[in-house]
C-alpha positions as a printed NumPy array, in Angstrom:
array([[  0.936, -11.426, -26.609],
       [  2.582,  -8.167, -26.688],
       [  5.239,  -7.483, -24.174],
       [  3.819,  -6.124, -20.943],
       [  4.972,  -2.736, -19.876],
       [  4.743,   0.029, -17.005],
       [  3.473,   3.354, -18.036],
       [  5.415,   5.462, -15.998],
       [  8.811,   7.155, -15.803],
       [ 12.119,   5.39 , -15.693],
       [ 14.019,   4.638, -12.222],
       [ 17.389,   3.557, -13.067],
       [ 18.559,   3.284,  -9.268],
       [ 15.879,   1.208,  -8.321],
       [ 16.979,  -1.067,  -5.52 ],
       [ 17.093,  -4.796,  -7.089],
       [ 18.361,  -8.287,  -6.512],
       [ 17.912, -10.998,  -9.247],
       [ 15.572, -13.691,  -8.772],
       [ 17.482, -16.75 ,  -7.116],
       [ 17.704, -19.87 ,  -9.279],
       [ 15.087, -22.354,  -8.872],
       [ 12.583, -20.301,  -6.912],
       [  8.871, -20.813,  -7.411],
       [  6.471, -18.09 ,  -7.843],
       [  6.681, -14.726,  -9.317],
       [  7.878, -12.747,  -6.118],
       [ 11.124, -13.217,  -4.173],
       [ 12.463, -11.547,  -1.05 ],
       [ 15.376,  -9.524,  -0.59 ],
       [ 18.684, -11.291,   1.15 ],
       [ 18.994,  -7.958,   3.142],
       [ 15.568,  -8.308,   4.852],
       [ 14.475,  -7.07 ,   7.361],
       [ 15.803,  -3.527,   6.027],
       [ 14.642,  -1.786,   9.089],
       [ 14.879,  -3.499,  12.441],
       [ 13.731,  -2.84 ,  16.085],
       [ 14.427,   0.282,  17.769],
       [ 15.78 ,   1.984,  14.689],
       [ 15.746,   5.732,  16.269],
       [ 15.527,   7.251,  19.649],
       [ 11.782,   6.872,  20.954],
       [ 10.734,   4.508,  18.316],
       [ 10.248,   0.762,  19.157],
       [  9.324,  -0.598,  15.803],
       [  9.072,   0.659,  12.224],
       [  6.549,  -1.127,   9.701],
       [  3.726,  -0.541,   7.152],
       [  5.542,   2.259,   5.578],
       [  5.874,   4.094,   2.177],
       [  8.409,   5.203,  -0.057],
       [  8.813,   7.17 ,  -3.246],
       [ 11.678,   8.37 ,  -5.463],
       [ 12.83 ,  12.146,  -4.903],
       [ 15.311,  13.49 ,  -7.43 ],
       [ 18.321,  10.859,  -7.453],
       [ 17.354,   9.532,  -3.941],
       [ 14.412,   8.201,  -1.873],
       [ 12.065,   9.635,   0.695],
       [  9.865,   7.524,   2.87 ],
       [  6.771,   8.135,   5.474],
       [  6.944,   5.422,   8.122],
       [  4.839,   4.233,  10.658],
       [  6.556,   4.435,  13.975],
       [  5.345,   2.919,  16.96 ],
       [  6.66 ,   4.957,  19.889],
       [  7.724,   3.483,  22.977],
       [  4.489,   4.573,  24.789],
       [  2.752,   2.198,  22.049],
       [  1.   ,   5.175,  20.228],
       [  1.85 ,   5.132,  16.149],
       [  3.01 ,   8.657,  14.562],
       [  4.366,   9.319,  11.015],
       [  8.095,  10.182,  10.624],
       [  9.929,  10.851,   7.673],
       [ 13.006,   8.982,   6.43 ],
       [ 15.773,   9.405,   3.749],
       [ 18.008,   6.971,   1.706],
       [ 20.423,   7.007,  -0.924],
       [ 19.723,   3.455,  -2.062],
       [ 16.173,   2.558,  -1.104],
       [ 17.559,   0.075,   1.411],
       [ 19.562,   1.828,   4.165],
       [ 17.406,   4.588,   5.79 ],
       [ 18.002,   7.464,   8.13 ],
       [ 14.662,   7.939,  10.162],
       [ 13.91 ,  11.481,  11.66 ],
       [ 13.576,  11.653,  15.477],
       [ 10.602,  14.057,  15.325],
       [  7.336,  12.936,  14.185],
       [  5.785,  14.945,  10.762],
       [  4.401,  18.408,  11.762],
       [  1.073,  18.812,   9.945],
       [ -0.838,  21.957,   9.672],
       [ -4.013,  23.012,   8.109],
       [ -4.661,  25.215,   5.013],
       [ -4.532,  28.347,   7.535],
       [ -1.035,  27.251,   8.684],
       [ -2.167,  26.191,  12.034],
       [ -1.112,  23.091,  13.685],
       [ -3.232,  20.158,  12.924],
       [ -1.402,  16.82 ,  14.315],
       [ -3.413,  13.482,  14.127],
       [ -4.184,  11.811,  17.505],
       [ -2.402,   8.797,  15.955],
       [ -1.427,   7.912,  12.502],
       [ -0.568,   4.47 ,  10.934],
       [ -0.13 ,   2.523,   7.547],
       [  0.711,   5.48 ,   5.48 ],
       [  0.817,   5.484,   1.592],
       [  2.785,   8.183,  -0.193],
       [  1.686,   8.933,  -3.881],
       [  2.838,  11.494,  -6.293],
       [  0.303,  13.121,  -8.603],
       [  1.364,  15.681, -11.07 ],
       [  3.872,  17.598,  -8.756],
       [  2.455,  17.223,  -5.382],
       [  2.938,  14.135,  -2.948],
       [ -0.12 ,  12.976,  -0.966],
       [ -0.023,  11.141,   2.272],
       [ -2.857,   9.014,   3.172],
       [ -3.105,   7.043,   6.402],
       [ -5.417,   5.605,   9.201],
       [ -6.528,   8.259,  11.682],
       [ -8.834,   8.952,  14.621],
       [-11.991,  11.022,  13.281],
       [-14.416,   9.995,  15.87 ],
       [-13.393,   6.308,  15.   ],
       [-10.774,   4.865,  12.645],
       [-11.006,   6.733,   9.385],
       [ -8.878,   8.023,   6.575],
       [ -6.346,  10.898,   6.8  ],
       [ -4.86 ,  13.072,   4.076],
       [ -2.294,  15.581,   3.514],
       [ -0.05 ,  16.903,   0.781],
       [  3.388,  18.573,   0.377],
       [  5.487,  19.774,  -2.269],
       [  8.583,  19.908,  -0.494],
       [  8.73 ,  17.605,   2.316],
       [  8.912,  20.466,   4.669],
       [  5.471,  21.729,   4.868],
       [  2.594,  19.235,   5.212],
       [ -0.916,  20.489,   4.909],
       [ -3.885,  18.302,   5.993],
       [ -6.804,  18.016,   3.76 ],
       [-10.006,  17.449,   5.735],
       [-10.881,  13.631,   6.206],
       [-12.352,  12.231,   2.899],
       [-14.778,   9.911,   4.422],
       [-16.776,   9.369,   7.629],
       [-15.614,   6.395,   9.94 ],
       [-15.056,   3.593,  10.022],
       [-12.674,   3.28 ,   7.049],
       [ -9.15 ,   2.056,   6.511],
       [ -6.788,   1.453,   3.802],
       [ -6.851,   4.601,   1.693],
       [ -5.034,   4.364,  -1.361],
       [ -4.638,   7.23 ,  -4.307],
       [ -4.514,   6.137,  -7.979],
       [ -1.058,   8.011,  -9.214],
       [ -3.003,   9.983, -11.74 ],
       [ -6.381,  11.334, -12.258],
       [ -9.087,   9.385, -14.401],
       [-11.373,  11.549, -16.369],
       [ -9.813,  14.478, -14.535],
       [-10.989,  12.931, -11.253],
       [ -8.749,  11.999,  -8.294],
       [ -9.522,   8.322,  -7.407],
       [ -9.073,   6.636,  -3.988],
       [ -9.514,   3.006,  -3.039],
       [-10.69 ,   2.306,   0.54 ],
       [-12.233,  -0.213,   2.582],
       [-15.268,   0.771,   4.703],
       [-15.97 ,  -1.105,   7.808],
       [-17.66 ,  -0.799,  11.523],
       [-16.38 ,  -0.003,  14.938],
       [-15.317,  -3.688,  15.151],
       [-11.963,  -5.067,  13.604],
       [-13.478,  -4.886,  10.052],
       [-16.445,  -7.344,  10.008],
       [-16.749,  -5.884,   6.541],
       [-14.151,  -6.772,   4.334],
       [-14.176,  -5.486,   0.579],
       [-12.394,  -2.931,  -1.438],
       [-14.392,   0.053,  -2.677],
       [-13.589,   2.969,  -4.976],
       [-14.677,   6.597,  -4.716],
       [-13.693,   9.907,  -6.979],
       [-13.475,  13.523,  -6.163],
       [-12.658,  16.696,  -8.263],
       [-10.858,  18.458,  -5.555],
       [-10.152,  16.05 ,  -2.834],
       [-12.831,  17.561,  -0.586],
       [-15.93 ,  16.228,  -2.086],
       [-16.182,  12.134,  -2.895],
       [-18.766,  10.167,  -4.603],
       [-19.674,   7.614,  -7.219],
       [-18.624,   5.137,  -4.775],
       [-18.433,   1.776,  -6.359],
       [-17.451,  -1.834,  -5.187],
       [-14.105,  -3.126,  -6.491],
       [-13.391,  -6.394,  -4.912],
       [-15.094,  -8.984,  -2.637],
       [-13.235, -10.881,   0.081],
       [-13.216, -14.812,  -0.518],
       [-12.764, -16.879,  -3.455],
       [-12.078, -20.56 ,  -3.709],
       [ -8.93 , -20.226,  -1.519],
       [ -8.981, -19.633,   2.366],
       [ -5.901, -16.983,   2.215],
       [ -8.486, -13.806,   1.714],
       [-11.406, -15.465,   3.26 ],
       [-11.999, -12.69 ,   6.009],
       [-10.929,  -9.271,   4.566],
       [ -8.917,  -7.637,   1.977],
       [ -7.566,  -4.291,   1.602],
       [ -5.695,  -2.128,  -0.77 ],
       [ -2.026,  -1.88 ,  -0.813],
       [  0.537,   0.233,  -2.609],
       [ -0.566,   2.738,  -5.274],
       [ -1.818,   0.801,  -8.197],
       [  1.03 ,   0.718, -11.188],
       [ -0.274,   1.487, -14.794],
       [  0.495,  -1.173, -17.201],
       [ -0.21 ,  -1.84 , -20.687],
       [ -2.75 ,  -4.429, -19.61 ],
       [ -4.207,  -2.382, -16.657],
       [ -3.824,  -1.213, -13.196],
       [ -1.644,  -3.605, -11.396],
       [ -2.486,  -3.529,  -7.838],
       [ -0.882,  -5.594,  -4.73 ],
       [ -3.   ,  -5.895,  -1.96 ],
       [ -3.451,  -7.872,   1.52 ],
       [ -5.671, -10.61 ,   1.927],
       [ -6.562, -12.211,   5.614],
       [ -7.795, -15.261,   6.855],
       [ -8.73 , -16.244,  10.436],
       [ -7.022, -19.483,  11.86 ],
       [ -7.174, -21.165,  15.131],
       [ -3.956, -19.198,  15.995],
       [ -5.086, -15.713,  14.943],
       [ -4.956, -13.658,  11.783],
       [ -2.658, -14.309,   8.809],
       [ -1.835, -11.573,   6.293],
       [ -0.846, -12.507,   2.79 ],
       [ -0.2  , -10.314,  -0.209],
       [ -2.285, -10.991,  -3.541],
       [ -2.163,  -9.372,  -7.033],
       [ -5.025,  -8.109,  -9.317],
       [ -5.553,  -6.219, -12.411],
       [ -8.146,  -3.298, -12.564],
       [ -9.607,  -1.855, -15.903],
       [ -7.447,   1.048, -16.938],
       [-10.521,   3.367, -17.731],
       [-13.05 ,   1.899, -15.206],
       [-11.15 ,   0.485, -12.427],
       [-14.018,  -0.406, -10.358],
       [-13.989,  -3.647, -12.847],
       [-11.538,  -6.282, -12.048],
       [ -9.907,  -7.966, -15.241],
       [ -7.636, -10.424, -13.612],
       [ -7.053, -11.613, -10.008],
       [ -4.897, -14.448,  -9.012],
       [ -6.537, -17.117,  -6.944],
       [ -3.264, -17.789,  -5.184],
       [ -1.187, -15.525,  -2.882],
       [  1.938, -14.122,  -4.234],
       [  3.871, -13.748,  -0.579],
       [  2.773, -15.244,   2.67 ],
       [  4.529, -15.367,   5.895],
       [  7.401, -17.737,   5.687],
       [ 10.67 , -15.985,   6.97 ],
       [ 11.228, -15.504,  11.029],
       [ 10.901, -11.549,  10.536],
       [  7.173, -12.191,   8.94 ],
       [  6.135, -15.117,  11.263],
       [  7.623, -13.483,  14.603],
       [  6.965, -10.113,  16.012],
       [  4.647,  -7.915,  17.733],
       [  1.716,  -9.275,  15.71 ],
       [  2.819, -12.541,  13.948],
       [  2.276, -13.858,  10.606],
       [  1.918, -10.546,   8.713],
       [  2.888,  -9.497,   5.268],
       [  1.431,  -5.825,   4.753],
       [  2.355,  -4.175,   1.279],
       [  2.344,  -0.482,   1.462],
       [  4.54 ,   0.91 ,  -1.526],
       [  6.251,  -0.023,  -4.48 ],
       [  9.233,   1.541,  -6.482],
       [  9.089,   0.56 , -10.172],
       [ 11.065,   1.173, -13.374],
       [  9.329,   1.639, -16.702],
       [ 12.674,   1.082, -18.498],
       [ 13.178,  -2.578, -17.319],
       [  9.823,  -3.524, -15.875],
       [ 11.575,  -4.201, -12.318],
       [  9.301,  -3.652,  -9.347],
       [ 10.457,  -3.434,  -5.702],
       [  7.623,  -3.895,  -3.309],
       [  8.022,  -2.54 ,   0.423],
       [  6.065,  -4.479,   3.12 ],
       [  5.545,  -4.54 ,   6.773],
       [  6.473,  -7.679,   8.334],
       [  4.792,  -9.002,  11.839],
       [  3.982,  -5.297,  12.836],
       [  7.628,  -5.07 ,  13.674],
       [  9.818,  -4.745,  10.492],
       [ 10.24 ,  -3.357,   6.957],
       [ 10.922,  -6.038,   4.337],
       [ 11.358,  -5.75 ,   0.353],
       [ 10.399,  -8.222,  -2.378],
       [ 10.897,  -8.03 ,  -6.1  ],
       [  9.281,  -9.096,  -9.248],
       [  8.776,  -7.894, -12.686],
       [  5.784,  -6.405, -14.316],
       [  5.863,  -9.128, -17.046],
       [  6.406, -12.161, -14.603],
       [  3.854, -10.836, -12.014],
       [  1.109,  -9.804, -14.585],
       [  1.551, -13.143, -16.675],
       [  1.235, -14.968, -13.247],
       [ -2.019, -13.053, -12.358],
       [ -3.593, -13.568, -15.715],
       [ -2.766, -17.374, -15.682],
       [ -4.019, -18.192, -12.317],
       [ -7.001, -15.677, -12.629],
       [-10.199, -16.47 , -10.558],
       [-13.551, -14.593, -10.815],
       [-14.714, -13.756,  -7.198],
       [-18.319, -12.533,  -6.592],
       [-19.163,  -9.821,  -8.999],
       [-15.478,  -8.095,  -9.063],
       [-15.803,  -8.024, -12.911],
       [-18.833,  -5.879, -12.801],
       [-18.811,  -2.083, -12.62 ],
       [-19.456,  -2.249,  -8.77 ],
       [-22.971,  -0.864,  -8.45 ],
       [-26.261,  -2.909,  -8.021]])
């Protein structure tokens, strides 16, 4: 088989730790975890489920900050190495297209994705119910909100890092006003970020294992590889002691990403460490961002832990894609085009 490669830019300063000897599985945790702990900045009790991206020779982050009154907002952060972060005390100030203040009532679980020369922030917001918020910035000084792409109720909006057939492509998880009785991932396209259509189903919850039996949701922006789009996602099971969130991996078709090529039957990471098992909401691993280096194939995965901390895990594109292919499981109609 031809060597599996990442199709993207090189990132020579990617944070990295080699795989510990004897460790099973294709993904391993940083020994520095959790890299962001409780009470990280004045007025903020916890930071988790956050997104990062390279910017020049440093890193920028958009962080879910749970304030000391319990309401989440988005804050910027800056880092020289992707591990040690300085978080801004003030939340991001959003404006509309006319430069008028346009602050969300709340904002959580952001993704940060660069398409061409613009960065897009996607988060869960209030639009007469839980829905998807969307904003753009060119300089991390002015943040312009785009009107909400979808009706409520919807969560886990994730943009692909490039247009496909000249269309923006977004993953999402429709639901109702409960805690997601629906649980599948869908895909939509737009010519302009205003009008969305051609909605298709991508992935179903379930499978032979129980770790993703309740619901699934998109994670970081998919990574383009020579095999297809590599996507990390979260899967949720319901136990007698509450929900458990784990991380899974899937490969989507490069040209028609509503079609699943390979999907691992096993989770890639599940709560095992103290900072994943114990916190404000225990037993949660929630991936939101990756950094990846096309030169070496290294991938650093940023994830929220127990709704309290931020952790990093590592893998390589060769190791994780090979694992997903070798443990592939067909689930529902995932390998079809997502329309019936």
